Residue, then its C-alpha position, 0 to 999 in steps of 0.5 A: m500500500v502506497s501512502f500519499p500526503v493528504f494535503d501539502w499546502r505549500r504545493s497547493v499555494a504554488v499551483i494557485l500562484g502559478a495559475l495567477a501568473l498565467c493570468w498576466a496577459a489578461a491583466v496587461n490587456g485590460g481584460p480577457f481576449l475575445h473572438p467573434d465565436s466567444i459570443g456564441y459560447v457565452r450566449g448559448p448557456d444564457v439563452a438556455v437558462m432564459k428558456l428554462a427559467g423564464e426571460r427575467y433570468a436572462t442577462a445582458w448577453a441574452r437580451f442584447d440584440s446586435g441586429s437592432v443596432d446600427q453598425r455605424h453607431a454600435a458604440s453608443a446605441p442602447a441594447a435591445r430590451t428583448a431577448s434575442y435568439n433565432d429558434n430556427e437555427v442553433l449552430a452546432g460546434r459552439s460547445i454548450y459545455y465550454g459555454v457554461l465556463a464562459y457564462l459563469g465568468a460573465l455572471t461573476g464579472g469580467f470573465w476573470l473566473t473563466v481565465f483563472v480556471q483555465g490558468l489553474a488547469v495549466a498550473w495544476l497539470t504542470e505540477i502533476i507532471l513534475r511530481a510524477l517524474s520525481i521532480t519535487s522541488l518547488a524551485a523546479y516547479a517555479g522555474v518551469m512555470a516561469v518558462v511556460a508563463v513568459a516564453t510560450p503562448a499559454p498565457f494568451f490562450v489562458a486569457f482567451l474566451m475560447p476552448d483552445i487552451w483545453a486542447g493543450a491541457a488534454i494532450g498534456a494530461v493524456a501524455t502523463l496518463f500513458a507515461a507515468s500512470g503508476r506514479l499518480r495519486p487518485l486525485d491526480i488521476a481524477a484531475l487529469g481525467a476531468m481535464t481530458v473529458f472537459a476538453a473533449l466536450a469543449h471542442n469537436s476537434i479534440p476527440p479525434v486528437l485523443i483517438l490518435m494519441a490512444a492509438a499511438g500509446g497503445g501501439w507503443a505498449l504493444l511494441r515495447r513490452g517493458a513500457a508503462k502500462p497503457g490501460l489508464g491512458l486508453a480508459v481516459c481517452a475512451l471515456a472522453v470520446i464517449g462522453a463527447l459523443a453523449g454530450n453532443l447527442a444530449f445537446a442536440q436532443m435539448v435543442k430539438h426539444t426546445a427549438g423543434q429542429p436539431p442544431l445546424m452543423p456548418p459544412f466544414l468537410s465540404a468547405r475543406v475539399i472545395a478549397d483543396g480543389t478536388g471538391t471544385r473539380f467534382v462539382r464541375e465534372r461529376c456532381a450533376g445535381a446529386f448534392v445541394v452544394c452542386r447548385y453553387g458551383d459557379h462560386f468555386p473555387m474559394s477558401v474554407d472561410d469564404f465558403l462558410w462565412a463570406s457574404g453574397k457571391d463571395g460565400v455559400f453557407e452564410t447567405a444560403s437559404s435556411a433549407d439549403r444551409r441544413a442540407l449543406g450541413a447534412e450532406q457534407t460527409r457524403f459529399a467529402l467521401a464522394v470526392v475522396r472516392a473520385y480523386p483519392l490520390e489528389q485528395a491524399l496529396a492535398s490533405a498531406r500538404n495541409v497537415a504539413a503546413q498546419a504543423l509549421v504554422t503558428d501565430l498569435s494574430d488573434f490577440n491584436y484585433k483586426p479592425s473588422v474583428a474589433a467592429s464586430l465584437t463591439a457591435r455584438t456585445p453588451p455595452a459594458v463589455a464593448r467599453v472594456l473591449r475598446g479600452s483593451l491593448a488588443y483593441r489598440q493593436g498594441w501587443p508586440l506579437g512579432a517579438f512574442w512569436a520569435l521568442q516562442s519559436v526560439l524556445v520550441l527549437v531550443s526545447a527540442g534540441a535539449a530534449m533530444g540531448a536529455g533523451l539520449y542521456a536517459g537512454r543510457a544504462g543506469a538512467s533513472p526510471a523517471a527519466a525513461s518515463a519522461v522520454l515517453l511523456v515527450g514522445m506522447v506530447v509530440v504525437g498530440v501536437l502532430a495529431n492536432a495539426a493532422v486533425c485541423g489541417a485535414l478537416s478545417t482551414l489552415y490557421g496559425r492559432y490552431e497549432a499555437r494553442v498546443i505548442w506550449t506543451l512541448p517546452l513543458a514536456a521538454g523541461a520535465l525531461i531535462l530535469a528528470a534526466w539531469p546528471r547526479r540526480a538519482g540519489a536525490s530523486w529516491r530521497a525526495e520520493r521517500a519524503v513525499g511518499v511516492r513509490p519508486m518507478a520500478a515498483a509502480e510499473s511492475 
């Protein structure tokens, strides 16, 4: 029987301080960062509460009707007094579950609760990873947290009212469950499992990443019989994927019950193959009216974003009739499969190019609002929120994002080189078992980052933000490996383990 300390107040305080440190970008900005999609996340739960409990419980987010505001005077026009909600079209893809976290931030004022919870997830994940690898020094934890908080995109995504930070949290959590499952306390397992399940519920791009990580972790265990047992990692991935499917089904049923129709899924797959050129070719050569998208063939070719969100003849989905919008969403899988069957090699090459491009593209451009985004946000948010937005650094485009991007790029390259060196050291005879687990941790994180690029690149538009949201996990994992493989640590490692009640790696994984 392994004894673990029930409560270590010093480590708990360190995690809370780490979470607060990760909130620095929001503090400097003058408030959290918003994206046009953030509005849907916040308003979804607000409208749901209004429908279930009555309009008197609606907040300013549900009552505000941007359609009643003249865009030229959006800053000064009063908000509409009636609740605004289109019962006929509820867009899928805006997770009601992440929306609850964003909505609670709105209720408690300024979204600071949302930002803190997201920072807490990253800070707690870091503490669990280091402790699982026998890195018990609070100075080591402070050093790793300082790197994550200052030299990676993590604080920007912590401050972002989007589910992006949870993609990285899920990758780090699953990597830890595969690499060091025998050295985790029950509370650690519960925390990592909760992060993973919530992440899968928060965005539809995350369950496919978990499936690819589970396949890699399970395959590695089959190839290397002496590797850490994969059961816990596989179980949590399965629970998260099944939970996401059940959660989406429950949301669809709730929308169908209240609105009379299921949620409307934007046709991301159709947009992707149209942008790749294969879908455009299919429409012109083979479609013959078999799909609703064939009616819009004279618009093609066009980019993913134009297909989905552009207006007039520059787009399709945004300005199509309600019936066509539903048909486009319903047929997208069949259309994409038809394109793949018609042009398998061409689509495979296009998808490979997209994945490679997505893996190499990261940027922070969302954190300085473009004029069109700034105008959209201030016009579509309640007046009090719009005032905060107009006073933010992002609204004034004042963030030196080029410098942050350069620092991030250098850190990733340095981390990769240092991790390779530490991995070679850990592979030598006599290296500590914790270092061997750290090597597997880094490998699983790399798999997760590449899986994120594969899912986003192959199925959606190429967007630097999609890879930037997870790239911070690489320096974190590399730092853990470097500390775990540090020369002359072995004796101190075992003494630290006995001090905190952690069982030796060999015993934990036997």
